[in-house]
N, C-alpha and C positions, 0 to 999 in steps of 0.2 A: 429456049428456057423450059425447064421442067414444070409440069402442071403442079400447082399448089395442092397439097393434100388437105382435104376437107373432112368434116365429121362423117359424111357418108362413106368416105374411103376408110376411115378408122373403124367404123361400124362393120364394114365388109371384111376387113382384116381380122377384126376380133371374132366375127362370125366363123371365119375359116379356122381360127385358133381353137374356139370352143368345140367346133365340129370334130377337129382332130382329137381333142381331149376326150370327148364323149366316145369316139370310136376306140380310143386307147383304153378307156375305162371298161368298155364292153369286153375287151379281151382279158382284162385284169381281174374283174369281179369273179369269174368262175374259179380262178386260181386261189383267190382269197377265200371263197366259200369252201373249197376243197381243203384248204389248210386250217380253217377255223375249227376249234375244238368244241366251242359252245354251240348248242343247237339253235339258240336264239340268234346268235351272230351269223351262223350259216344261213338261216332263214332270211335275215335282214339283207345279206349280200345277194341272195337269190332274188328276193323281191326287188331290190334296187336294180338288178340287171334287167329285169323286164321293164321297169320304169325308164331305164337308160335307153332302151330301144325306142320308147316313146319320145324321149328327148331328142334323139337323132332325127326321128320323123318330123318333129316340130321344127327343128333347125332347117331341115330340107324345105319346109313350108316357108320359112323366113327367107331362105335363098330365093325361092320362087317369087315372093313378094317384091324383092329388090331386083328381080330379073337377072339373077346370077346363077351359075352352075354350082351345085353343092360340091365343095372340095375343101379338104383340110390343108392346114399349113402347120408344120411342125411346131408344137407348143413345148418349148424347153421346160417350162414350169411343171407341166403334168408328167413329162418324161422323168424329171427329177423326183417328183413325189412318188410315182409308181416304182421307180428304181429303189427308193428307200423302202417301200412296202415289200418288194421282192427280197431285199437284204434282210429285213425283219423275218420274213418267212423262212429264210435259209438259216440265219443265226439263232433263231429262237424255236426252231422246229421241235415239237414234242415237249416244250418247256411250259411251266405254268404261266409265264409272262407272254406267251405267243399271242393269245387273243387280245390282251391289252395293247400290244404293239400293232396288231392288225387294226384295231379300233382307232388308234392314233393315226395310222396311215390313211385309213378311210376318211377320218374327219378332216385331215389335211386336204384331201381331194374335195370333200364337200365344201369346205371353207373357200377354196379356190373357185369352185363353181358358183357358190352363192355370190361372191364378189363379182365374178364375170357376168352372171346373168342379171344382177342388180344394175350394173353399169350399162349393159346392153339394152335393158328395158328402158332405162332413162334416156339413152341416146335415141332409141326407136321413137320415143315420145317426142323428143326434140325434132326429129326428122319427119314427124307426122305419119309414122307407120303404125296406125292404130291396131291393125291386125297382128303385126309383129309384136307390139306391146303385150297383147293378150297371150300370145304363144309363149313369149319369154317369161311373163308373169306366172303362167301355169307351171312352167318348169322350175322357176325360182321357188314357188311354194313347195313343190315336191322335194327339192334339194334341202330346204329348211326342215321339212318334216323328217327326212332321212337323217339329218344331223341330230335332231332331237331324239329320234329312235336310238341312234348309236350312243348318244350321251346316256340315255336311260339304261341301255345294256351295260355300259361301262360302269356306271355308278351303282347299279343294283346287284351286280354279280361279278363281272369279269375282273375289275380292279381288285376287289377283295380276294378273289381266288388267286390272283397273281401274287398278292402280298402274303397270303396265309400259307401258301405251299412251302 
């Protein structure tokens, strides 16, 4: 009879999922920064890329806490979201709406990550993994801050520029 799956199994699977997602995001952010027309948006993508490197490092620490090897597991959600972003870059290249589309794609990524990190932080607490809780909480705060930055860029300039052109 197969072993029953427990919360620790789900936590480990989710950790592999977000690890894959963060690695995928690391390869996507430079493309988005290059495509962005707004200097503020370009800078936000570049800043978040360096933060994402830290997110990967924290996840590797969480793997160590649970005594597992850092490895990713294909995350269909992030693949779909990044594919949509690539489609926007292609279809709206050079258009006034490009940056608005890039922002929307980036915020889809952030919202996915906020959801995932919030859940994993809670599960780590349930599993008594205090050090993992702190690491996941630190990343969650950065993801929320990035989302707020992107919202600010969208609402103070990019959306109006896309509409006015």
